[in-house]
N, CA, C and O atoms as a Tripos MOL2 file, in Angstrom:
@<TRIPOS>MOLECULE
protein
  172   171    43     0     0
PROTEIN
NO_CHARGES

@<TRIPOS>ATOM
      1 N         -16.0240  -48.2370   -7.3650 N.3       1 MET1
      2 CA        -16.5710  -49.3620   -8.1380 C.3       1 MET1
      3 C         -16.0880  -49.5250   -9.4990 C.2       1 MET1
      4 O         -15.9380  -50.6520   -9.9700 O.2       1 MET1
      5 N         -15.7940  -48.3010  -10.2670 N.am      2 PHE2
      6 CA        -15.2540  -48.3480  -11.5690 C.3       2 PHE2
      7 C         -14.0210  -47.3860  -11.5840 C.2       2 PHE2
      8 O         -14.1020  -46.3260  -12.2040 O.2       2 PHE2
      9 N         -12.9360  -47.7170  -10.9460 N.am      3 PRO3
     10 CA        -11.8410  -46.7840  -10.8390 C.3       3 PRO3
     11 C         -11.1790  -46.5930  -12.1900 C.2       3 PRO3
     12 O         -10.4950  -45.6000  -12.4380 O.2       3 PRO3
     13 N         -11.4090  -47.6040  -13.0850 N.am      4 LEU4
     14 CA        -10.8160  -47.3960  -14.4430 C.3       4 LEU4
     15 C         -11.4600  -46.1590  -15.1690 C.2       4 LEU4
     16 O         -10.8020  -45.4900  -15.9650 O.2       4 LEU4
     17 N         -12.6650  -45.9030  -14.8890 N.am      5 ILE5
     18 CA        -13.4010  -44.7830  -15.5530 C.3       5 ILE5
     19 C         -13.1850  -43.4950  -14.8440 C.2       5 ILE5
     20 O         -12.8790  -42.4900  -15.4850 O.2       5 ILE5
     21 N         -13.3270  -43.4720  -13.5750 N.am      6 CYS6
     22 CA        -13.2970  -42.2190  -12.7560 C.3       6 CYS6
     23 C         -12.1110  -42.0860  -11.7790 C.2       6 CYS6
     24 O         -11.9260  -41.0100  -11.2100 O.2       6 CYS6
     25 N         -11.3200  -43.1200  -11.5690 N.am      7 GLY7
     26 CA        -10.1830  -43.0040  -10.6110 C.3       7 GLY7
     27 C         -10.5540  -43.0510   -9.2060 C.2       7 GLY7
     28 O          -9.6820  -42.8770   -8.3540 O.2       7 GLY7
     29 N         -11.8460  -43.2840   -8.8580 N.am      8 ASP8
     30 CA        -12.3130  -43.3460   -7.4110 C.3       8 ASP8
     31 C         -13.2410  -44.5000   -7.2820 C.2       8 ASP8
     32 O         -14.3080  -44.5130   -7.8960 O.2       8 ASP8
     33 N         -12.8570  -45.4960   -6.4800 N.am      9 GLU9
     34 CA        -13.7090  -46.7160   -6.2630 C.3       9 GLU9
     35 C         -15.0610  -46.3770   -5.5960 C.2       9 GLU9
     36 O         -16.0220  -47.1290   -5.7610 O.2       9 GLU9
     37 N         -15.1510  -45.2720   -4.8550 N.am     10 GLU10
     38 CA        -16.3600  -44.8950   -4.1630 C.3      10 GLU10
     39 C         -17.3170  -44.1610   -5.0080 C.2      10 GLU10
     40 O         -18.4970  -44.1180   -4.6580 O.2      10 GLU10
     41 N         -16.9120  -43.5640   -6.1160 N.am     11 ARG11
     42 CA        -17.8310  -42.7870   -7.0480 C.3      11 ARG11
     43 C         -18.5220  -43.7590   -8.0010 C.2      11 ARG11
     44 O         -17.8680  -44.5570   -8.6730 O.2      11 ARG11
     45 N         -19.7840  -43.6860   -8.0480 N.am     12 LYS12
     46 CA        -20.5590  -44.5400   -8.9460 C.3      12 LYS12
     47 C         -20.8690  -43.6910  -10.2420 C.2      12 LYS12
     48 O         -21.6000  -42.7020  -10.1870 O.2      12 LYS12
     49 N         -20.2940  -44.1140  -11.3730 N.am     13 VAL13
     50 CA        -20.3860  -43.2510  -12.5660 C.3      13 VAL13
     51 C         -21.2940  -44.0420  -13.5800 C.2      13 VAL13
     52 O         -22.1710  -43.4510  -14.2100 O.2      13 VAL13
     53 N         -21.0690  -45.3790  -13.7220 N.am     14 VAL14
     54 CA        -21.7560  -46.1260  -14.6810 C.3      14 VAL14
     55 C         -22.1910  -47.4530  -13.9880 C.2      14 VAL14
     56 O         -21.4490  -48.0880  -13.2390 O.2      14 VAL14
     57 N         -23.4890  -47.8170  -14.3140 N.am     15 GLU15
     58 CA        -23.9120  -49.1280  -13.7530 C.3      15 GLU15
     59 C         -24.2060  -49.9980  -14.9360 C.2      15 GLU15
     60 O         -25.0760  -49.7060  -15.7560 O.2      15 GLU15
     61 N         -23.4270  -51.1220  -15.0110 N.am     16 PHE16
     62 CA        -23.5900  -52.0910  -16.1110 C.3      16 PHE16
     63 C         -24.5000  -53.1200  -15.8030 C.2      16 PHE16
     64 O         -24.5640  -53.5460  -14.6500 O.2      16 PHE16
     65 N         -25.2780  -53.6100  -16.7860 N.am     17 GLN17
     66 CA        -26.2430  -54.6640  -16.6360 C.3      17 GLN17
     67 C         -25.4440  -56.0380  -16.6810 C.2      17 GLN17
     68 O         -24.5560  -56.2410  -17.5080 O.2      17 GLN17
     69 N         -25.8280  -56.9460  -15.7390 N.am     18 MET18
     70 CA        -25.1540  -58.1630  -15.7500 C.3      18 MET18
     71 C         -25.3850  -58.9260  -17.0300 C.2      18 MET18
     72 O         -26.5010  -58.9240  -17.5500 O.2      18 MET18
     73 N         -24.3000  -59.6180  -17.5880 N.am     19 GLY19
     74 CA        -24.3860  -60.4010  -18.7540 C.3      19 GLY19
     75 C         -24.0990  -59.4810  -20.1050 C.2      19 GLY19
     76 O         -24.1630  -59.9580  -21.2380 O.2      19 GLY19
     77 N         -23.8210  -58.2920  -19.8690 N.am     20 GLY20
     78 CA        -23.6160  -57.4090  -21.1030 C.3      20 GLY20
     79 C         -22.1240  -57.3610  -21.3930 C.2      20 GLY20
     80 O         -21.2760  -57.8050  -20.6180 O.2      20 GLY20
     81 N         -21.8580  -56.7740  -22.5970 N.am     21 VAL21
     82 CA        -20.5600  -56.5630  -23.0750 C.3      21 VAL21
     83 C         -20.3300  -55.1250  -23.3150 C.2      21 VAL21
     84 O         -21.1670  -54.4610  -23.9270 O.2      21 VAL21
     85 N         -19.1840  -54.5850  -22.8420 N.am     22 VAL22
     86 CA        -18.8950  -53.1380  -22.9510 C.3      22 VAL22
     87 C         -17.6040  -53.0210  -23.5660 C.2      22 VAL22
     88 O         -16.6770  -53.7620  -23.2380 O.2      22 VAL22
     89 N         -17.4860  -52.0550  -24.5120 N.am     23 CYS23
     90 CA        -16.2170  -51.6330  -25.1120 C.3      23 CYS23
     91 C         -15.7350  -50.3140  -24.6000 C.2      23 CYS23
     92 O         -16.3840  -49.3040  -24.8740 O.2      23 CYS23
     93 N         -14.6160  -50.2410  -23.8560 N.am     24 LEU24
     94 CA        -14.1250  -49.0400  -23.3640 C.3      24 LEU24
     95 C         -12.9350  -48.5290  -24.2250 C.2      24 LEU24
     96 O         -12.0860  -49.2940  -24.6830 O.2      24 LEU24
     97 N         -12.9310  -47.1210  -24.4220 N.am     25 GLU25
     98 CA        -11.9300  -46.5370  -25.2290 C.3      25 GLU25
     99 C         -11.1980  -45.4910  -24.4560 C.2      25 GLU25
    100 O         -11.8530  -44.7040  -23.7730 O.2      25 GLU25
    101 N          -9.8880  -45.4140  -24.5030 N.am     26 ARG26
    102 CA         -9.0590  -44.4980  -23.7760 C.3      26 ARG26
    103 C          -8.5390  -43.3540  -24.8020 C.2      26 ARG26
    104 O          -8.0420  -43.6390  -25.8910 O.2      26 ARG26
    105 N          -8.6990  -42.1020  -24.3590 N.am     27 ASP27
    106 CA         -8.2760  -41.0110  -25.2510 C.3      27 ASP27
    107 C          -6.7820  -40.6480  -25.0040 C.2      27 ASP27
    108 O          -6.1350  -41.2630  -24.1560 O.2      27 ASP27
    109 N          -6.2830  -39.7270  -25.6880 N.am     28 ALA28
    110 CA         -4.9050  -39.3020  -25.5730 C.3      28 ALA28
    111 C          -4.5300  -38.7650  -24.1840 C.2      28 ALA28
    112 O          -3.3870  -38.8910  -23.7430 O.2      28 ALA28
    113 N          -5.4930  -38.1800  -23.5220 N.am     29 GLU29
    114 CA         -5.2700  -37.6620  -22.2140 C.3      29 GLU29
    115 C          -5.3970  -38.6690  -21.0910 C.2      29 GLU29
    116 O          -5.1720  -38.3380  -19.9270 O.2      29 GLU29
    117 N          -5.7560  -39.8920  -21.4310 N.am     30 GLY30
    118 CA         -5.9190  -41.0030  -20.4540 C.3      30 GLY30
    119 C          -7.2980  -41.1820  -19.8710 C.2      30 GLY30
    120 O          -7.4770  -42.0000  -18.9690 O.2      30 GLY30
    121 N          -8.2860  -40.4420  -20.3560 N.am     31 SER31
    122 CA         -9.6860  -40.5500  -19.9320 C.3      31 SER31
    123 C         -10.3100  -41.7170  -20.6700 C.2      31 SER31
    124 O         -10.1110  -41.9560  -21.8610 O.2      31 SER31
    125 N         -11.1480  -42.4800  -19.7910 N.am     32 TRP32
    126 CA        -11.9320  -43.5830  -20.4360 C.3      32 TRP32
    127 C         -13.3730  -43.1830  -20.7620 C.2      32 TRP32
    128 O         -13.9770  -42.3590  -20.0750 O.2      32 TRP32
    129 N         -13.9030  -43.7820  -21.8180 N.am     33 ALA33
    130 CA        -15.3120  -43.5940  -22.1870 C.3      33 ALA33
    131 C         -15.8910  -44.9280  -22.6520 C.2      33 ALA33
    132 O         -15.1470  -45.7960  -23.1070 O.2      33 ALA33
    133 N         -17.1450  -45.0940  -22.5490 N.am     34 VAL34
    134 CA        -17.8430  -46.2490  -23.1410 C.3      34 VAL34
    135 C         -18.0070  -45.9610  -24.5410 C.2      34 VAL34
    136 O         -18.6620  -44.9840  -24.9050 O.2      34 VAL34
    137 N         -17.4260  -46.7910  -25.3900 N.am     35 ARG35
    138 CA        -17.5920  -46.6960  -26.9130 C.3      35 ARG35
    139 C         -18.8840  -47.2660  -27.3580 C.2      35 ARG35
    140 O         -19.6090  -46.6290  -28.1220 O.2      35 ARG35
    141 N         -19.2360  -48.5570  -26.8690 N.am     36 TRP36
    142 CA        -20.4070  -49.2170  -27.2200 C.3      36 TRP36
    143 C         -20.6750  -50.2120  -26.1410 C.2      36 TRP36
    144 O         -19.7940  -50.6400  -25.3970 O.2      36 TRP36
    145 N         -22.0090  -50.5830  -26.0860 N.am     37 ALA37
    146 CA        -22.3890  -51.7010  -25.0410 C.3      37 ALA37
    147 C         -23.4810  -52.5830  -25.7410 C.2      37 ALA37
    148 O         -24.3160  -52.1060  -26.5090 O.2      37 ALA37
    149 N         -23.4070  -53.8300  -25.4300 N.am     38 LEU38
    150 CA        -24.4210  -54.7600  -25.8730 C.3      38 LEU38
    151 C         -25.0690  -55.3670  -24.6120 C.2      38 LEU38
    152 O         -24.3960  -55.9420  -23.7560 O.2      38 LEU38
    153 N         -26.4640  -55.2090  -24.5320 N.am     39 THR39
    154 CA        -27.1650  -55.7990  -23.3960 C.3      39 THR39
    155 C         -27.6570  -57.1800  -23.7730 C.2      39 THR39
    156 O         -27.7520  -57.4640  -24.9670 O.2      39 THR39
    157 N         -27.9730  -58.0510  -22.8430 N.am     40 PRO40
    158 CA        -28.4290  -59.3930  -23.1450 C.3      40 PRO40
    159 C         -29.6250  -59.4510  -24.0940 C.2      40 PRO40
    160 O         -29.7870  -60.4110  -24.8490 O.2      40 PRO40
    161 N         -30.4670  -58.4030  -24.0460 N.am     41 GLU41
    162 CA        -31.5720  -58.3150  -24.9260 C.3      41 GLU41
    163 C         -31.1920  -58.1950  -26.4490 C.2      41 GLU41
    164 O         -31.9000  -58.6650  -27.3400 O.2      41 GLU41
    165 N         -30.0360  -57.5400  -26.6640 N.am     42 LEU42
    166 CA        -29.6080  -57.2640  -28.0630 C.3      42 LEU42
    167 C         -28.8540  -58.5150  -28.5980 C.2      42 LEU42
    168 O         -28.8070  -58.7170  -29.8110 O.2      42 LEU42
    169 N         -28.2720  -59.3450  -27.7240 N.am     43 VAL43
    170 CA        -27.5430  -60.4880  -28.1870 C.3      43 VAL43
    171 C         -28.4140  -61.7120  -28.5920 C.2      43 VAL43
    172 O         -27.8790  -62.7420  -29.0030 O.2      43 VAL43
@<TRIPOS>BOND
     1     1     2 1
     2     2     3 1
     3     3     4 2
     4     3     5 am
     5     5     6 1
     6     6     7 1
     7     7     8 2
     8     7     9 am
     9     9    10 1
    10    10    11 1
    11    11    12 2
    12    11    13 am
    13    13    14 1
    14    14    15 1
    15    15    16 2
    16    15    17 am
    17    17    18 1
    18    18    19 1
    19    19    20 2
    20    19    21 am
    21    21    22 1
    22    22    23 1
    23    23    24 2
    24    23    25 am
    25    25    26 1
    26    26    27 1
    27    27    28 2
    28    27    29 am
    29    29    30 1
    30    30    31 1
    31    31    32 2
    32    31    33 am
    33    33    34 1
    34    34    35 1
    35    35    36 2
    36    35    37 am
    37    37    38 1
    38    38    39 1
    39    39    40 2
    40    39    41 am
    41    41    42 1
    42    42    43 1
    43    43    44 2
    44    43    45 am
    45    45    46 1
    46    46    47 1
    47    47    48 2
    48    47    49 am
    49    49    50 1
    50    50    51 1
    51    51    52 2
    52    51    53 am
    53    53    54 1
    54    54    55 1
    55    55    56 2
    56    55    57 am
    57    57    58 1
    58    58    59 1
    59    59    60 2
    60    59    61 am
    61    61    62 1
    62    62    63 1
    63    63    64 2
    64    63    65 am
    65    65    66 1
    66    66    67 1
    67    67    68 2
    68    67    69 am
    69    69    70 1
    70    70    71 1
    71    71    72 2
    72    71    73 am
    73    73    74 1
    74    74    75 1
    75    75    76 2
    76    75    77 am
    77    77    78 1
    78    78    79 1
    79    79    80 2
    80    79    81 am
    81    81    82 1
    82    82    83 1
    83    83    84 2
    84    83    85 am
    85    85    86 1
    86    86    87 1
    87    87    88 2
    88    87    89 am
    89    89    90 1
    90    90    91 1
    91    91    92 2
    92    91    93 am
    93    93    94 1
    94    94    95 1
    95    95    96 2
    96    95    97 am
    97    97    98 1
    98    98    99 1
    99    99   100 2
   100    99   101 am
   101   101   102 1
   102   102   103 1
   103   103   104 2
   104   103   105 am
   105   105   106 1
   106   106   107 1
   107   107   108 2
   108   107   109 am
   109   109   110 1
   110   110   111 1
   111   111   112 2
   112   111   113 am
   113   113   114 1
   114   114   115 1
   115   115   116 2
   116   115   117 am
   117   117   118 1
   118   118   119 1
   119   119   120 2
   120   119   121 am
   121   121   122 1
   122   122   123 1
   123   123   124 2
   124   123   125 am
   125   125   126 1
   126   126   127 1
   127   127   128 2
   128   127   129 am
   129   129   130 1
   130   130   131 1
   131   131   132 2
   132   131   133 am
   133   133   134 1
   134   134   135 1
   135   135   136 2
   136   135   137 am
   137   137   138 1
   138   138   139 1
   139   139   140 2
   140   139   141 am
   141   141   142 1
   142   142   143 1
   143   143   144 2
   144   143   145 am
   145   145   146 1
   146   146   147 1
   147   147   148 2
   148   147   149 am
   149   149   150 1
   150   150   151 1
   151   151   152 2
   152   151   153 am
   153   153   154 1
   154   154   155 1
   155   155   156 2
   156   155   157 am
   157   157   158 1
   158   158   159 1
   159   159   160 2
   160   159   161 am
   161   161   162 1
   162   162   163 1
   163   163   164 2
   164   163   165 am
   165   165   166 1
   166   166   167 1
   167   167   168 2
   168   167   169 am
   169   169   170 1
   170   170   171 1
   171   171   172 2
@<TRIPOS>SUBSTRUCTURE
     1 MET1         2 RESIDUE 1 A MET
     2 PHE2         6 RESIDUE 1 A PHE
     3 PRO3        10 RESIDUE 1 A PRO
     4 LEU4        14 RESIDUE 1 A LEU
     5 ILE5        18 RESIDUE 1 A ILE
     6 CYS6        22 RESIDUE 1 A CYS
     7 GLY7        26 RESIDUE 1 A GLY
     8 ASP8        30 RESIDUE 1 A ASP
     9 GLU9        34 RESIDUE 1 A GLU
    10 GLU10       38 RESIDUE 1 A GLU
    11 ARG11       42 RESIDUE 1 A ARG
    12 LYS12       46 RESIDUE 1 A LYS
    13 VAL13       50 RESIDUE 1 A VAL
    14 VAL14       54 RESIDUE 1 A VAL
    15 GLU15       58 RESIDUE 1 A GLU
    16 PHE16       62 RESIDUE 1 A PHE
    17 GLN17       66 RESIDUE 1 A GLN
    18 MET18       70 RESIDUE 1 A MET
    19 GLY19       74 RESIDUE 1 A GLY
    20 GLY20       78 RESIDUE 1 A GLY
    21 VAL21       82 RESIDUE 1 A VAL
    22 VAL22       86 RESIDUE 1 A VAL
    23 CYS23       90 RESIDUE 1 A CYS
    24 LEU24       94 RESIDUE 1 A LEU
    25 GLU25       98 RESIDUE 1 A GLU
    26 ARG26      102 RESIDUE 1 A ARG
    27 ASP27      106 RESIDUE 1 A ASP
    28 ALA28      110 RESIDUE 1 A ALA
    29 GLU29      114 RESIDUE 1 A GLU
    30 GLY30      118 RESIDUE 1 A GLY
    31 SER31      122 RESIDUE 1 A SER
    32 TRP32      126 RESIDUE 1 A TRP
    33 ALA33      130 RESIDUE 1 A ALA
    34 VAL34      134 RESIDUE 1 A VAL
    35 ARG35      138 RESIDUE 1 A ARG
    36 TRP36      142 RESIDUE 1 A TRP
    37 ALA37      146 RESIDUE 1 A ALA
    38 LEU38      150 RESIDUE 1 A LEU
    39 THR39      154 RESIDUE 1 A THR
    40 PRO40      158 RESIDUE 1 A PRO
    41 GLU41      162 RESIDUE 1 A GLU
    42 LEU42      166 RESIDUE 1 A LEU
    43 VAL43      170 RESIDUE 1 A VAL
């Protein structure tokens, strides 16, 4: 579902809320992490 984060489409790592905004950041080793997220309630 999130191969960008874990490299495996079948592995569920993060579940995002519909309508939200997420900032992803990639480190020097190529791993991705959620830097920040805005949910509809915050916007």
